N, C-alpha and C positions, 0 to 999 in steps of 0.2 A: 468135203463129202460130195458124192455124185448121186443125186436122188433120181430114182427111176420109178415110174408108176406103171403097174402091170394090171392086166385083166386076165383072169383064169379062163382058159379056153378048153381045157381038158374036160372030158365027161366025168364029172365027180360032183360031190355034194356042194362044192363051192364054185361051180361054173358061173362065170359072169361077175365074180367078186373082183373089185378093184382095190388093189393094195399098193403100198409104196415101200421101197427099201432104200437105205443109204448104203452105197458102196464106197470103198476107199477112194476110188477114182474111176475114170472112164475105162481105162485099160483093164482094171480088175473086173468091171462089169462085163466088158466084151469077152473076157476069158470065161466068165461064169455062164453067160447067156449062149450056151452051145445048142446043138440040134435037139437034145433031149429037153432042155428048158423051153425051147421054141414050141415044142409040142404041148407044153403045159401053160405057158404064159405068153400073152401078146403085149408088146410094149405100147402103152398109151401115150407116154411122153417121157423124156429123159433129160437130165441136166437141168432140172427145174429146182426152184427154191422149195424149202420145207413148206412154206405157206401155200404155194401152188399145188404141191403134192397133196396136201391135206384137203384143199378145195376140190381137186379132182376125185378124191375118195369120199366126198361128202354127199353123194347122191343117196336117196333113201335105200336103193337096192344095195349099194356098196356098203353102207353102214351095217345093214343086217348081215350080209355075207362076211364082212370082215370080222364082226363081233363073233360070229359063229365059228369061223374056221380059217379063212384065208391067211391072215397076217401071221398067226401063230405057226402055221405049217411052213410058210416061206422063211420066216426067221429061223426056224430049226434047221432048215437046209443050209443056211448061211453060216452056221456056227461050226 
């Protein structure tokens, strides 16, 4: 798995949310992270361990935003 940590940058209710997603591999991530996605999500870090991704998402702001909206929305886009 290729783990990528994102910050939502689009003007929406979850702006500033930090989330992470596991992709099949780096090639699949690069195909997914197109111009449209760059307008929604900024890459915080990529190719990190699960533990590192969780740590990066563990700020108080990120916990609130992820619980409210961010992770569910991103996961639905990947299905």
